[in-house]
N, C-alpha and C positions, 0 to 999 in steps of 0.2 A: 493420598491423592497428590499427583504431580501436575504442574502446569508447564506447558511447552509453547514457545513462540516459534513460528515457522515462517520462513521467507517466501518470496514470490514463487508460487506454484506454476502459474501460467499453463495450466492444463496438464502438468506432468503427474498424472495419476499413479502410474506404476512406481515412480520414485517415492511418492508420498506413502504408498503402501509399504515399500521397503524400509522407509525411515520409521514408520510406526512399528514395524516388526523389530527393528533395531532397539528401540527404546522400550519395548514390551508394553506398548500403549494399551490401556484398558479403558474403553469408551465410557464405562459406567462410573469410573472413579477419577480418571484423568481429564484435564481440560486442555484444549488447544486454542491458541491465539494465532490468527493469520494476519500478516502484515500487508494485505492487499495484493492486487494483481493475481487473483485466483485463477484467471483464465487468459487465453489468447497467446498465440505464438507456439503453444504446445499442442499435442495430439489428442488429448482426452478431456476436453472442457466440460462436456455434459456429465461424464462420470465423476469428475472432480466436484462439480457443484452438487450433484445428487448425494454423494458421500458426505460432504461437509454438512449439508442440510439434515442428514440423518443423525448427526452427532448431538448428544444431549448437552454437552458443556463446551461451548465455543465463544470466542470473542473475535470479531472480524471488523477490519476497517477497509474502506474502498481504496483502490489504487487507480491510476490513470487508465489502465487497460479495462478495468471494470466499468469505469464511467464511459469510456469509448464504446464498450459493448452496449450499454444502456442507450446511448445515442443512436447507434446503428439499429438496435432491436426495436426502437420506437419510431424509426423512420426519419429522424432528423439529421442523420449523417450517413455517409457511405463507408463501406469497408475500405481499408487502405492496404497497400502492399505489405505482405507479411501476416495479415490477419488470418486466423484459423478458427473462425467463429461459426462455421456452417453447421456443426453438430448441434450447437445451441439454438441457432436461428431456425433450424428445421424441427426442433423438438416440439411435440404436442404440448409440453408443459411450459413453453416459452412465456406466456402471460404470467404464470405463477412465479417463474424465475425472476422476471422483471420486477414484479411487485415485491418479492422477497429482497432483492438487491437494493431497491429504492429505500428500504427501511434501515440499511446499514449506515453507520457513521463514518466520518473521515478521521476521527481520533477517538481513542479510548484510554482512560486513566484508571488504574487500580491502586487505591491508597494503601492496601495491605502490602502489596509488593513495592509500591512507590515507583511504578513503571508507567510511562506513556507509550502507547502503541500507535504508530502512525505509518503511512506508507513511505513517504519520502523524507520527511523531516519537518522542522519548524525553524523559522528565521530567528537569528540571534536577538532581535529586539522584542520578541514575544516571550512572556512567561508561559509555562504550561497551562496555567489557568486561562490565559488569553487565547491560546491555541484551541482549547476546548470550547470556549465561548464562541469563537469565530467558526469553528467546525460545525457547531450547532446551527448557525445561520444557514449554512449550505444544506445540512441535513433536513432542516425544516422545509426548504424549497423542494428538495428531492421527494419528500413525503407528500407534498401538497399538489394541488391541481395544476400549478404552473411549471411543473418539473420539466416538461418537454422544451419550453422556451429556455430554461436554464441550460439544458443539454445542448441546445443550439448555440447559446452565447458563451459557453465555457471555453471554447477553443480560442487560442491566441496567446501571445507572450506579453501583452501589455494590458494593464499597467504593470510595471516591474518593481515598484517601490511602494511600501505601505505608508498610508496616511490615514489617520482616524476619520478624516472627513470623506474618504471614499464612500460611494454609495451605489446602489443599483447593481447592474450586471458587472461593472468593472470591479466593484468590491468583491463580489462573489467569485469572479474569475481569478482574482489575485489570491484570495484565500485558498481556492482550489489548487492553484499552481504551487503555492507554498507547501501545502500538505501532501500533494500527490506528485509533484514534479521537481521540487527543488534539489539541486546538487551544489552548485556554486552560487555564492552571493558575496557582497562586500560588507563592510562593518555596519553600514546603515540598513542592511538587508535588501539592497537592490539585487534582484536575481538575474542570472544569466542562464538561459534555458537551451542554448544550442550546443554546448559542450557536454559530452557524455563520458569522456575518458577520465583518467586520473590527473591530467595536467590542467590546471586552472588557467583561464584567460587572464591577461594582465589586470591587476587590481582586485582579483577575486580569490576566494579560498573556499574549500568545502564548508558547508553551513555549520558543521560540528566542530570546526577548528577555532571558532570564536568563543571567547570566555562567556560562561553562563553564570548568572547569579543564583539561580534556583538549583536545588539539589536533587530534583526528580531525575530518574533514569529514563532513557529513551531507547525504544526498540523500533527499528525501521528497516525497510527493504529498498527496492527501486534501483539501487546503484550496483549492478553486478560487477562493474569494472574494478571496484576497490576490493573485491574478493573477500568481503567480510572483515576488513581491517579498517579501524578508525583511529587506533592509538589512544582511545579513551575507554577507561574501564566502565564508565557509566553510560556510554552510548554504543549500542550493539547493532552492528549491521548484519542483517539476516539474508540478504539476497546474495547467494554464492553461485549464481549463473547456471542453475540446473537446465533451463531451457536452451542454453548455449553450449551444453555438453560438459559442464563441470560437475557441480554437486548440489544437493538439496540439504539444507541445514535446519536443525531445531536447537533452540536455546532453552534449557530448563531453568525457569525462574527461581525455583526453590534453592538451588545451589550453584547457579551460574555456570553450569556445564553445557558444552556444545557437543552436538552429535550430527554426523553427516553421512550421506550415502552418495555414491557416484551416479551421474546421469546414466541411464540405461543405454542410450545411443548417442554418440557424439553429434553435435549440431552440424 
């Protein structure tokens, strides 16, 4: 049995099938981890979700596009420019898909591999154990009766700096932004969410460039612009820009090998 972590699919179902052929994936024996953003911006969101749900061995964390879909699908937000969610929104199985996605976490840790799976990253002031604890706060809201209000309140870039005394929707919004949107931050973990390229704004660095005291390894997606390069052996970037015409990548946890297939059509 092999375990593979795959970056942002964003509805690129054909490329997913090509990648699984490349690695000789066996659904009965092999496991797939998905680093969030399963859907949106790509062409085959419904097929992607249906296929992933059919697999017996998966671990999945939510990304910002997945959360945005939940907000749109439950009527608390509108689609934005670039969204390609119609096939999901028109699907007869939409209520079932919403309920399934609401049960997914924002972070997952496997002690046997010593890897944390998260969509965007974690701030340097958090240990992995703290990231999991805070992610659980959001997961509990998503699973509960008040999930629609959370989906309404999650949008926004403030607050931008963690404090243990944060509470209510501001606390949940910042936890969500750290785990699903972080790219740049400063030493104190103040986040800057408007820059998406590889060039940091003054006073900021990529979140993974700050020293970490814990030895757990981190798998993340979200940041296509860095093209899978972090410069850190223990921090693996999985988003290699498939939906933007580049490639889809899988990382085999068992031996740290990378596998990629090109995007079928340039973006």
